[in-house]
GUVOFI-51175 format. One line per 5 residues: their letters; for each residue z, x, y of N, C-alpha, C, O, CB. Coordinates in Angstrom, 3 decimals. Atoms other than C-alpha are relative to their C-alpha. Glycine has a CB too. Layout:
N
a> Z/X/Y/Z/X/Y/Z/X/Y/Z/X/Y/Z/X/Y  ... $
% end
This chain:
72
mnnen> -0.441/0.672/-0.789/-41.397/-84.680/-136.460/-1.081/-0.708/1.171/-1.765/0.051/1.858/0.967/0.798/0.420  0.785/0.986/-0.958/-43.319/-87.198/-134.235/-0.656/0.704/1.461/0.107/0.361/2.364/1.141/-1.242/0.452  0.227/-0.389/-1.345/-44.641/-85.773/-131.209/-0.193/-0.597/1.095/-0.173/-0.050/2.197/-0.740/0.550/0.049  -0.050/1.040/-1.649/-45.017/-88.758/-128.712/1.180/-0.582/-0.107/1.280/-1.676/0.450/-1.234/-1.412/0.298  -1.402/-0.008/-0.466/-41.328/-88.833/-129.020/0.871/1.186/0.905/1.950/1.130/1.494/0.643/-0.135/-1.188 $
lsisy> -0.463/-1.028/-0.743/-40.965/-85.562/-127.552/-0.663/0.417/1.473/-1.884/0.547/1.556/-0.080/1.043/-0.883  0.346/-0.695/-0.737/-41.120/-84.249/-124.194/0.916/1.035/0.843/2.117/1.205/0.634/-0.587/-0.729/0.544  -0.642/-1.051/-0.163/-40.533/-81.320/-121.937/1.194/-0.739/1.232/1.149/-1.897/1.647/-1.105/1.344/0.434  -0.878/0.245/-1.137/-37.400/-81.185/-119.164/0.247/1.359/0.333/0.537/2.400/-0.256/1.313/-0.867/-0.266  -0.399/-1.444/-1.780/-36.910/-78.658/-116.227/1.257/-0.198/0.275/1.587/0.699/1.050/-0.890/-0.313/1.966 $
nklwk> -1.688/-0.081/-0.599/-32.866/-79.636/-115.622/0.150/1.310/-0.258/0.282/1.708/0.899/1.347/-0.969/-0.802  -0.603/-1.067/0.343/-32.047/-76.430/-116.802/-0.132/0.872/1.099/0.748/1.552/1.628/-0.444/0.493/-1.177  0.352/-0.872/-1.024/-34.158/-74.810/-114.289/0.568/-0.370/1.335/0.983/0.456/2.148/-1.405/0.082/0.072  -0.714/0.763/-1.188/-32.887/-77.285/-111.589/1.571/0.336/-0.084/2.035/0.110/1.033/-0.248/-1.737/-0.117  -1.243/-0.459/0.253/-29.298/-76.144/-112.599/0.161/1.006/0.359/0.949/1.421/1.208/0.375/0.000/-1.023 $
llidr> 0.079/-1.748/-0.389/-30.154/-72.729/-112.629/-0.106/0.024/1.681/0.185/1.120/2.158/-1.695/0.927/-0.795  0.754/-0.345/-1.420/-31.201/-72.884/-109.042/1.334/-0.247/0.260/1.973/0.797/0.388/-1.407/-0.889/0.826  -1.102/0.446/-0.419/-27.974/-74.821/-108.210/1.446/1.163/-0.053/2.359/1.399/0.738/0.115/-1.271/-0.855  -1.050/-0.694/0.250/-25.795/-72.520/-109.663/-0.356/1.597/0.579/0.283/2.632/0.389/0.321/-0.167/-1.576  0.417/-1.825/-0.846/-27.595/-69.274/-107.608/-0.447/-0.825/1.436/-1.017/-0.229/2.350/-1.929/1.353/-0.971 $
gmkkk> -0.055/0.512/-1.700/-27.775/-71.513/-104.432/-1.341/-0.197/0.638/-1.443/-0.241/1.864/0.752/1.165/1.026  0.650/-0.391/-0.210/-31.073/-71.471/-104.596/-0.161/-1.960/0.262/0.551/-2.950/0.091/-0.581/1.202/-0.801  0.304/1.476/-0.577/-33.479/-74.468/-103.058/-1.800/0.351/-0.574/-2.517/1.349/-0.497/0.425/-0.322/2.249  1.894/0.159/0.836/-37.332/-75.442/-104.944/-0.759/0.987/0.963/-1.661/1.750/0.618/-1.058/-2.058/0.164  1.213/-1.061/-0.835/-38.712/-73.558/-101.697/0.343/1.491/0.008/-0.471/2.394/0.202/-0.154/-0.377/1.736 $
dlqqa> -0.538/-1.382/0.701/-36.722/-70.564/-102.589/-0.818/0.298/-1.111/-1.433/1.352/-0.945/1.519/-0.058/-0.550  0.346/-0.348/1.315/-38.086/-70.434/-105.999/-1.545/0.202/0.170/-2.296/0.971/-0.430/0.450/-1.130/-1.111  1.693/0.385/-0.188/-41.555/-71.431/-104.756/-0.358/1.366/0.579/-1.380/1.788/0.036/-0.488/-1.490/1.221  -0.083/-0.769/-0.714/-41.359/-68.495/-102.583/0.211/1.343/-0.871/-0.763/2.096/-0.905/0.881/-0.419/0.906  -0.597/-1.061/1.135/-39.535/-65.749/-105.212/-1.262/0.203/-0.591/-1.925/1.201/-0.308/1.252/-0.548/-1.176 $
sgvsa> 0.484/0.227/0.712/-41.807/-66.912/-107.577/-1.590/0.327/0.390/-2.244/0.960/-0.439/0.501/-1.075/-0.312  1.411/0.026/-0.352/-45.250/-66.903/-105.969/-0.965/-1.485/-0.454/-2.178/-1.674/-0.365/-0.592/1.359/-0.761  0.991/1.582/0.657/-46.224/-70.775/-107.528/-0.100/-0.627/1.324/0.606/-0.494/2.324/0.952/-1.363/-1.358  0.234/1.091/-0.547/-47.618/-73.219/-105.888/0.687/-1.297/0.229/1.188/-1.947/-0.689/-0.771/-0.169/-0.426  -1.207/1.232/-0.028/-45.712/-76.145/-104.259/-0.362/-1.381/-0.905/0.445/-2.172/-1.394/0.209/-0.583/1.736 $
asiak> 1.057/0.916/1.340/-48.244/-78.466/-106.552/0.609/0.180/-0.926/1.111/-0.795/-1.486/-1.565/0.429/-0.474  -0.662/0.342/1.256/-46.688/-76.675/-109.508/1.709/-0.093/-0.028/2.470/-0.363/-0.958/-0.485/1.096/-1.002  -1.482/0.349/-0.279/-43.268/-76.821/-108.021/0.447/-1.280/-0.535/1.290/-1.563/-1.386/0.283/-0.042/1.462  -0.040/1.533/-0.081/-43.684/-80.439/-107.646/-0.255/-0.684/-1.628/0.445/-1.549/-2.156/-1.326/-0.526/1.171  -0.102/0.609/1.625/-44.925/-81.127/-111.423/1.058/0.635/-0.397/1.716/-0.186/-1.037/-1.256/0.288/-1.123 $
lgrng> -1.724/-0.125/0.723/-41.659/-79.462/-112.526/0.725/-0.476/0.246/1.624/-0.493/-0.595/0.770/0.881/-0.012  -0.807/0.793/-0.043/-39.843/-81.618/-110.740/-0.210/-1.432/-0.338/0.593/-2.317/-0.044/0.380/0.169/0.979  0.605/1.007/0.946/-41.722/-84.232/-112.624/0.019/-0.012/-1.332/-0.415/-0.973/-1.968/-1.130/-0.086/0.167  0.338/-0.149/1.210/-41.466/-82.878/-115.806/-1.127/0.061/-0.555/-1.312/-0.487/-1.642/0.422/-0.635/-0.473  1.498/0.211/-0.132/-45.026/-82.371/-115.610/-0.599/1.110/-0.683/0.057/2.148/-0.589/-0.526/-0.079/1.487 $
nvttg> 0.472/-1.429/0.612/-47.021/-79.769/-117.479/-1.049/0.974/0.638/-2.269/0.868/0.759/-0.579/-0.265/-1.297  0.626/-1.066/-0.587/-47.702/-76.615/-115.840/-0.633/1.219/-1.166/-0.388/1.195/-2.372/1.129/0.588/1.014  0.767/-1.088/1.007/-49.607/-73.699/-117.599/1.307/0.865/-0.055/2.234/0.854/0.755/-1.616/0.941/0.673  -1.105/-1.545/0.612/-47.314/-70.626/-119.268/-0.121/1.492/1.171/0.561/2.515/1.110/-0.894/0.782/-2.050  -0.171/-0.784/-0.959/-48.239/-68.648/-116.242/0.921/-0.272/1.113/1.421/0.465/1.963/-1.061/0.189/0.391 $
vllkv> -1.229/0.788/-1.424/-46.019/-70.730/-113.897/1.097/0.167/-0.502/1.990/0.654/0.191/0.015/-1.808/0.456  -1.314/-0.286/0.879/-43.433/-70.539/-116.269/0.371/1.330/-0.215/1.584/1.537/-0.218/-0.100/-0.532/-1.339  -0.350/-1.098/-0.209/-43.578/-66.998/-116.486/-0.052/0.303/0.895/0.573/1.347/0.712/-0.309/0.650/-0.461  -0.232/-0.437/-1.755/-43.636/-66.237/-112.819/1.069/-0.434/0.346/1.770/0.347/0.988/-0.977/-0.565/1.141  -1.270/0.084/-0.169/-40.688/-68.307/-112.617/1.083/0.675/-0.477/1.926/1.218/0.236/0.180/-0.872/-0.199 $
ckald> -0.630/-0.957/0.416/-38.981/-66.706/-115.263/0.375/1.519/0.313/1.461/2.023/0.026/-0.388/-0.071/-0.752  -0.182/-1.213/-0.748/-39.570/-63.265/-113.520/0.587/-0.141/1.098/1.287/0.733/1.610/-1.051/0.625/0.260  -0.683/-0.142/-1.738/-38.500/-64.276/-110.248/1.504/-0.576/-0.234/2.384/-0.513/0.624/-0.989/-1.225/1.468  -1.813/0.654/0.071/-35.029/-66.057/-111.801/0.424/1.153/-0.918/1.629/1.082/-1.160/0.404/-1.947/-0.923  -0.672/-1.074/0.838/-34.565/-62.751/-114.166/0.356/-0.917/-1.493/1.326/-0.339/-1.983/1.571/0.696/0.912 $
cdisd> -0.187/0.483/1.099/-34.356/-65.156/-117.525/-1.024/-0.252/-0.921/-2.165/0.170/-0.733/0.563/-0.893/0.188  0.594/0.547/1.247/-35.699/-66.519/-120.536/-0.540/-1.093/0.057/-0.075/-1.974/0.780/0.767/-0.131/-0.945  0.281/1.772/-0.246/-37.794/-69.601/-121.102/0.920/-1.196/-0.075/0.910/-2.228/0.597/-0.908/-0.480/-0.966  -0.548/0.867/0.565/-35.265/-71.151/-123.044/0.988/-0.533/1.012/1.562/-1.621/0.973/0.464/0.445/-1.196  -1.084/0.141/-1.629/-33.090/-70.844/-119.457/-0.503/-1.115/0.768/0.168/-1.581/1.689/-0.108/1.485/1.255 $
imeiv> 0.547/0.532/-1.596/-35.269/-72.948/-117.406/-0.639/-1.560/-0.773/-0.874/-2.561/-0.096/-1.655/1.381/1.025  0.833/1.747/0.024/-36.946/-76.190/-119.717/0.738/0.090/-1.913/1.101/0.962/-2.702/-2.822/-0.101/0.312  -0.180/0.770/1.963/-36.107/-77.851/-123.562/-0.866/-0.543/-0.373/-1.760/-0.553/0.473/1.026/-1.172/-0.469  0.479/1.301/0.331/-37.722/-80.246/-125.231/0.748/-1.439/-0.639/0.921/-1.417/-1.857/-0.884/0.362/-0.811  -0.624/1.038/-0.272/-36.119/-83.361/-125.218/-0.809/-1.709/-0.957/-1.979/-2.042/-0.772/-0.058/0.116/1.781 $
rk> 0.568/1.000/0.002/-36.484/-86.885/-127.146/0.054/-1.092/0.726/1.168/-1.501/1.054/0.073/-0.217/-0.787  -0.087/1.071/-0.715/-37.492/-89.742/-125.305/0.851/-1.178/-0.115/0.752/-2.093/0.703/-0.973/-0.331/-0.003 $
% end
């Protein structure tokens, strides 16, 4: 599999927030993640595993509930 054709998508995270009636600011406050990291997630950018763990802990979910690998 060629990695150049793959990217990370956080669409699952945004759908989960909608389902729970949360906004990005609510997630930021609940998780203690910086606004810059939330913005990176919004752009499907690279964030640390620590950020992802904080988000999962705040939402009481698994990493597969908030991200997925997609073909470009």
